MARBA-3410 file (N, C-alpha, C, O; in Angstrom, 1 decimal):
98
3.4,-20.4,9.3,3.8,-19.4,8.4,4.4,-18.2,9.1,3.7,-17.7,10.0 ~ 5.6,-17.8,8.8,6.2,-16.7,9.4,6.1,-15.5,8.5,6.4,-15.6,7.3 ~ 5.6,-14.4,9.0,5.4,-13.2,8.3,6.6,-12.2,8.5,6.8,-11.9,9.6 ~ 7.3,-11.9,7.4,8.4,-10.9,7.5,7.8,-9.5,7.5,7.1,-9.2,6.5 ~ 8.0,-8.7,8.5,7.4,-7.4,8.6,8.4,-6.4,8.0,9.4,-6.0,8.6
8.0,-5.9,6.8,8.8,-4.9,6.0,7.9,-3.9,5.5,6.7,-4.1,5.3 ~ 8.4,-2.7,5.2,7.7,-1.7,4.4,7.8,-2.2,3.0,8.8,-2.8,2.5 ~ 6.8,-1.9,2.2,6.8,-2.3,0.8,5.9,-1.4,0.0,5.1,-0.6,0.5 ~ 6.0,-1.5,-1.3,5.2,-0.8,-2.3,4.4,-1.8,-3.1,5.0,-2.8,-3.6 ~ 3.1,-1.6,-3.2,2.3,-2.4,-4.1,2.2,-1.6,-5.4,1.7,-0.5,-5.4
2.7,-2.2,-6.5,2.7,-1.5,-7.8,1.6,-2.0,-8.6,1.2,-3.2,-8.6 ~ 0.9,-1.0,-9.3,-0.2,-1.3,-10.1,0.1,-2.0,-11.4,-0.4,-1.6,-12.5 ~ 1.0,-3.0,-11.4,1.4,-3.7,-12.5,1.3,-5.2,-12.1,2.0,-5.6,-11.1 ~ 0.6,-6.0,-12.9,0.5,-7.4,-12.5,1.8,-8.1,-12.8,2.7,-7.6,-13.5 ~ 2.0,-9.3,-12.3,3.2,-10.1,-12.6,3.3,-10.5,-14.0,4.3,-11.0,-14.5
2.2,-10.3,-14.8,2.1,-10.6,-16.2,2.4,-9.3,-17.0,2.2,-9.3,-18.2 ~ 2.9,-8.2,-16.3,3.2,-6.9,-16.9,1.9,-6.2,-17.5,2.0,-5.5,-18.5 ~ 0.8,-6.4,-16.9,-0.4,-5.7,-17.4,-0.8,-4.7,-16.3,-0.6,-4.9,-15.1 ~ -1.3,-3.5,-16.8,-1.7,-2.4,-15.9,-2.9,-2.9,-15.1,-3.9,-3.4,-15.7 ~ -2.9,-2.6,-13.8,-4.0,-3.0,-13.0,-5.2,-2.0,-13.1,-4.9,-0.8,-13.1
-6.4,-2.5,-13.2,-7.6,-1.6,-13.3,-8.5,-1.9,-12.1,-8.4,-3.0,-11.6 ~ -9.3,-0.9,-11.7,-9.5,0.4,-12.3,-8.4,1.4,-12.1,-7.5,1.1,-11.2 ~ -8.3,2.4,-12.8,-7.2,3.3,-12.8,-7.1,4.0,-11.4,-6.0,4.5,-11.0 ~ -8.1,4.1,-10.6,-8.1,4.8,-9.3,-7.9,3.7,-8.2,-8.3,4.0,-7.0 ~ -7.4,2.6,-8.5,-7.3,1.5,-7.5,-6.5,1.9,-6.2,-6.9,1.6,-5.1
-5.4,2.7,-6.5,-4.6,3.1,-5.3,-5.3,4.0,-4.4,-5.2,3.9,-3.2 ~ -6.0,5.0,-5.0,-6.8,5.9,-4.1,-7.9,5.2,-3.3,-8.1,5.5,-2.2 ~ -8.5,4.2,-4.0,-9.6,3.4,-3.3,-9.0,2.6,-2.2,-9.5,2.5,-1.1 ~ -7.9,1.9,-2.4,-7.2,1.1,-1.4,-6.8,2.0,-0.2,-7.0,1.6,0.9 ~ -6.2,3.1,-0.5,-5.8,4.0,0.6,-7.0,4.6,1.3,-6.9,4.9,2.5
-8.1,4.8,0.6,-9.3,5.3,1.2,-9.8,4.3,2.2,-10.4,4.8,3.2 ~ -9.7,3.1,2.0,-10.1,2.1,3.0,-9.4,2.3,4.3,-9.9,2.1,5.4 ~ -8.1,2.7,4.2,-7.3,2.9,5.4,-7.3,4.3,6.0,-6.6,4.6,6.9 ~ -8.1,5.2,5.4,-8.1,6.6,5.8,-9.1,6.8,7.0,-9.9,5.9,7.3 ~ -9.0,7.9,7.6,-9.9,8.3,8.7,-10.1,9.8,8.7,-9.5,10.5,8.0
-11.2,10.2,9.4,-11.5,11.6,9.6,-10.5,12.2,10.6,-10.3,11.7,11.7 ~ -10.0,13.4,10.2,-9.1,14.1,11.1,-9.9,15.1,12.0,-11.2,15.1,12.0 ~ -9.2,15.8,12.8,-9.9,16.7,13.8,-10.7,17.8,13.1,-11.6,18.4,13.6 ~ -10.3,18.1,11.8,-11.0,19.1,11.0,-12.2,18.5,10.2,-12.7,19.2,9.3 ~ -12.6,17.3,10.6,-13.7,16.6,9.9,-13.4,16.4,8.4,-14.4,16.2,7.6
-12.2,16.3,8.0,-11.8,16.0,6.6,-11.1,14.6,6.6,-10.4,14.2,7.5 ~ -11.4,13.9,5.5,-10.8,12.6,5.4,-9.3,12.7,5.1,-8.9,13.5,4.2 ~ -8.5,11.9,5.8,-7.1,12.0,5.6,-6.5,10.6,5.4,-7.0,9.6,6.1 ~ -5.6,10.5,4.5,-4.9,9.2,4.3,-4.1,8.8,5.5,-3.7,9.7,6.2 ~ -4.0,7.6,5.8,-3.2,7.1,6.9,-1.7,7.4,6.6,-1.3,7.4,5.4
-1.0,7.8,7.6,0.5,8.0,7.4,1.2,6.7,7.1,2.4,6.7,6.7 ~ 0.5,5.6,7.3,1.2,4.3,7.0,0.8,3.6,5.7,1.4,2.7,5.3 ~ -0.2,4.2,5.0,-0.7,3.7,3.7,-1.0,4.8,2.9,-2.0,5.5,3.1 ~ -0.2,5.1,1.8,-0.5,6.3,1.0,-0.2,6.0,-0.5,0.6,5.2,-0.8 ~ -1.0,6.7,-1.3,-0.8,6.5,-2.8,0.5,7.1,-3.2,1.0,8.1,-2.6
1.0,6.6,-4.3,2.2,7.1,-4.9,2.3,6.7,-6.3,1.3,6.2,-6.9 ~ 3.4,6.8,-6.9,3.7,6.3,-8.3,5.1,5.9,-8.4,6.0,6.4,-7.6 ~ 5.4,4.9,-9.3,6.8,4.5,-9.4,7.5,5.4,-10.4,6.9,6.3,-11.0 ~ 8.8,5.1,-10.5,9.6,5.9,-11.5,9.1,5.7,-12.9,9.3,6.5,-13.8 ~ 8.5,4.5,-13.1,8.0,4.2,-14.5,6.6,4.7,-14.7,6.0,4.6,-15.8
6.0,5.4,-13.7,4.7,6.1,-13.8,3.5,5.2,-13.5,2.4,5.6,-13.7 ~ 3.8,4.0,-12.9,2.7,3.1,-12.5,2.1,3.6,-11.1,2.9,4.0,-10.2 ~ 0.8,3.5,-11.0,0.2,3.9,-9.7,0.7,2.8,-8.7,0.9,1.7,-9.0 ~ 0.8,3.3,-7.4,1.3,2.4,-6.4,0.8,2.8,-5.0,0.3,3.9,-4.9 ~ 1.0,2.0,-4.1,0.6,2.3,-2.7,1.8,1.9,-1.8,2.4,0.8,-1.9
2.2,2.9,-1.0,3.3,2.7,-0.1,2.8,2.2,1.3,1.9,2.9,1.8 ~ 3.3,1.1,1.8,2.8,0.6,3.1,4.0,0.6,4.0,5.0,-0.1,3.8 ~ 3.9,1.3,5.1,4.9,1.4,6.1,4.8,0.2,7.1,3.7,-0.1,7.5 ~ 5.9,-0.4,7.4,5.9,-1.6,8.3,5.4,-1.3,9.7,4.9,-2.2,10.3 ~ 5.4,0.0,10.1,4.9,0.3,11.4,3.4,0.1,11.5,2.8,0.0,12.6
2.7,-0.1,10.4,1.3,-0.4,10.4,1.0,-1.7,11.1,0.0,-1.9,11.8 ~ 2.0,-2.7,11.0,1.8,-4.0,11.6,1.7,-3.9,13.1,1.0,-4.6,13.7 ~ 2.5,-2.9,13.7,2.4,-2.8,15.1,1.1,-2.2,15.6,0.7,-2.5,16.7 ~ 0.5,-1.4,14.8,-0.8,-0.8,15.2,-2.0,-1.7,14.8,-2.9,-1.9,15.6 ~ -2.0,-2.3,13.6,-3.1,-3.1,13.1,-2.6,-4.2,12.2,-2.6,-4.0,11.0
-2.2,-5.3,12.8,-1.6,-6.4,12.0,-2.6,-6.9,10.9,-2.1,-7.3,9.8 ~ -3.9,-6.9,11.2,-4.8,-7.4,10.2,-4.9,-6.5,9.0,-5.1,-7.0,7.9 ~ -4.8,-5.2,9.2,-4.7,-4.3,8.0,-3.5,-4.5,7.2,-3.6,-4.5,6.0 ~ -2.4,-4.7,7.8,-1.1,-5.0,7.1,-1.3,-6.3,6.3,-0.9,-6.3,5.1 ~ -1.8,-7.3,6.9,-2.0,-8.6,6.2,-3.0,-8.4,5.1,-2.9,-9.1,4.0
-4.1,-7.6,5.3,-5.1,-7.4,4.2,-4.4,-6.8,3.0,-4.7,-7.2,1.9 ~ -3.5,-5.8,3.2,-2.8,-5.2,2.0,-1.9,-6.2,1.3,-1.9,-6.2,0.1 ~ -1.2,-7.1,2.0,-0.4,-8.1,1.4,-1.3,-9.1,0.6,-1.0,-9.4,-0.5 ~ -2.4,-9.5,1.2,-3.4,-10.4,0.6,-4.0,-9.7,-0.7,-4.2,-10.4,-1.7 ~ -4.3,-8.4,-0.6,-4.9,-7.7,-1.7,-3.9,-7.8,-2.9,-4.3,-8.1,-4.0
-2.7,-7.5,-2.7,-1.7,-7.6,-3.7,-1.5,-9.0,-4.3,-1.5,-9.2,-5.5 ~ -1.4,-10.0,-3.4,-1.3,-11.3,-3.9,-2.5,-11.8,-4.6,-2.4,-12.5,-5.7 ~ -3.7,-11.5,-4.1,-5.0,-11.9,-4.8,-5.1,-11.4,-6.1,-5.7,-12.0,-7.0 ~ -4.6,-10.2,-6.4,-4.7,-9.5,-7.6,-3.5,-9.6,-8.5,-3.3,-8.9,-9.5 ~ -2.5,-10.5,-8.1,-1.3,-10.8,-8.8,-0.5,-9.5,-9.1,0.2,-9.4,-10.1
-0.5,-8.6,-8.1,0.3,-7.4,-8.2,1.7,-7.5,-7.7,2.0,-8.4,-6.9 ~ 2.6,-6.7,-8.2,4.0,-6.7,-7.9,4.1,-6.0,-6.5,3.5,-5.0,-6.3 ~ 4.9,-6.6,-5.6,5.3,-6.1,-4.3,6.8,-5.8,-4.3,7.5,-6.8,-4.6 ~ 7.2,-4.6,-4.0,8.6,-4.3,-4.0,8.9,-3.8,-2.5,8.3,-3.0,-2.0 ~ 9.9,-4.5,-1.9,10.3,-4.1,-0.6,11.0,-2.7,-0.6,11.5,-2.2,-1.5
10.9,-2.1,0.6,11.5,-0.7,0.8,12.4,-0.9,2.0,12.1,-1.5,3.0 ~ 13.6,-0.2,1.8,14.5,-0.2,2.9,13.9,0.5,4.1,13.2,1.5,3.9 ~ 14.2,0.1,5.4,13.5,0.7,6.5,13.6,2.2,6.6,12.7,2.9,7.0 ~ 14.8,2.8,6.2,14.9,4.3,6.3,14.2,5.0,5.2,14.0,6.2,5.3 ~ 13.8,4.4,4.1,13.1,5.0,3.0,11.6,5.1,3.3,10.9,5.9,2.7
11.0,4.2,4.1,9.6,4.1,4.3,8.9,5.2,5.0,7.8,5.6,4.7 ~ 9.7,5.9,5.9,9.1,6.9,6.7,9.4,8.3,6.2,9.4,9.3,6.9 ~ 9.6,8.4,4.9,10.0,9.7,4.3,8.7,10.5,4.1,8.7,11.7,3.6
END
């Protein structure tokens, strides 16, 4: 199996057009990838961050550079989306690092 390394958005909408629950799923998922900063405060990873779509659905933005740092974390996020039947939308390379 060849894995295509792209930035993508996990949208909180199933492929059956149902809203994904719980409502704080994006914060929880990003929390798994977060770490404590120098000021002893929890900070989201710059490679995995919560967002929302233009339609107002909760989402998580995953930067492709995560694969270079931690390929298992990148694969975990893809598997999370697939296991929960969530929509994955690709992001153009120059849009991911905004």
